[in-house]
Residue, then its C-alpha position, 0 to 999 in steps of 0.5 A: m444830335n444826329t439820328s440815323p434814317a429810318t429802315a425796313s426793320t426800324p420804325e419811325p417816331r411813335r406817332l407815324s407808327v400806327g400808319g395814321s389814315f392809311w388803315l382808313y384806305l382798307p375798308l373803303f378798298a372792302a367798299l369798292e369791291l362789295a359795289t363793283p359787282r352790284s354797280g357794273p364794271l365801268l361805275g368799278v373803273v370810274l370808282y377806282v380810278s378816284l382811289l388811284i388818284g386819291l392815292s397818287l395825291h396822297s402821296s405827292l403831298a405827304r410830309q413824311e417820305s415813309a407816308a408817300r412811300l406807302a402811298l405809292a406802294l398801294t397804288l398798285l392795288p387799285l392798279v390790279r383791280l382796274l386790270t380785272l374790270v377793263l380787259p374783259l370789256l376787250a372781249l379778249p379770249p379767257l387765256l390772252g386776257y388773264l396773261a394780259m393782265l398779269v403783264g400789266s401787273a408786272l409792268a406796274c409792280a416793275v414801275v413802282l418798284l423803281q419809283l420807290n428805288l428798290r431793288c429785288s434783294a430789298v423786296g425779299l427776292g432772293l435765295r437767301v433762305p433755300v432750305l426754307h423754300l423747298l421745306m415751304l413747297s412741303s405744305v402746298p397739299g394742306l394748304a390747298a386743301l384748307h382753301f378747297a374746305f372753306a371756299a369752292p374753287a371758281a370754274l377756271v376751266s369750263s366745258e366751253l373752253v375745253s370743248s372749243t380748244p382742238v383736243p390736241a391742245a387742250p393739255l397744252a392751254l391747261l398747261v399754260l393756265g397753270g403756269m399763269l395761275f402759279i406766277g399770278g400767285m407769285l406776283e400777288e405775294v411780291i406785291l402785298r408782302g414784297v412792296v406793300q409790307t416793306v415800305a410800310l414797316p418804317l411807318m408802322g413798325r410790326r403792324a405792317l404785318i397786319f396791315g399787309a394781311l388784311a390789304g390782301a384780304m380786300l381784294y376778295v371781299g366781293t368774290a369770296p365768303i366769310s370762311a375763306l376771308l378768315l382764312i385769306g386773313l389768317v395765311g396772310w398773316l402768316f405768310a407776313h411773319i415768315s417774309y418779315h423773319t426770314g427776309s425772304v418773300l420767294s418761299v411765300a411766293l412760291l408756296r402761293g403760287s403752288t398752292n394756287v395752281l393745286y387748289l383752282l386745277g389739280l383738286p378740282a380735277l380730282l374731286g369735282p367742281p364743288d357746288a359749295s365748299a367741298l370739304l364741308v358738304a363732304l363731312v355732312p353725312l357723318g354728323m354734325p360733331t363729327a364734322l367739326l372734329v374734322l375741321v377742328l383737327l386739320v386747322l389744328m394741323s395746318l396752323l402747327l406745321a405753319w408756326v414750325l415753318v415760321l421757327f424754321g425759317y427764323l433759324c435759317a435767317r439768323p447769322t451763323s457767326 
């Protein structure tokens, strides 16, 4: 009896639907993220190279094609982290170093896409639901404010960077940095939702949405507080559902890139660089009950908007005939 091959929306038999050992890579990656800041970049490079070799061997020796493809897709995570560890050792200027990291990550993503034989349309990079793309951008201020409330952004624009840049060139430097933050946010969504989630769906089924969201949160284990990790995981899970139901990663990529710019550049410029979670600190004088009420309302409003976007995207993606 002939069976049709598995696709991105049709999981393989039950014994493969959970993804087996792939879930073990998540705590392993989190452990490396926690160990690297304490052990230093050189040992971090060794650890991530070891993980990269392990994933490559997993991809080469896996018996099922879907498992081999997922292991190959997951190599993008240690590759991106290796770039962030190696480039600072070269003592490049901040803007040039960040640009080099983006170029390296984009090249790595392109190579993996070629190896997986995935086209841009297969990973959701297309104007499939243009109305949804515009609607998603309307939630940028709320999402950026939510991130700003639970995680203070790093000081990307230091006083030394601004003072060392000639006055006429300082706005241009900020514009370039904003563009790179936008592209970096989009690229991360393409890797997580476009490549990893797409390749994981035949192996894990709907559990791939949770897997991709957790993988995205693991990228920030060593640098973000627990509250921010929970928010990143929740937003990643939401983005996973939007891209799954609409077949478009471009909408969440645009939202992620725009949120990065407002969260990391726009809000610190307007409110000042916070020493802690800015919104939480600002609400303390109002009293604990009032502060908690404001936070709960903010979260509920954000979740309501999020699920409206999911529903709208699902309706837009339905065939008209």
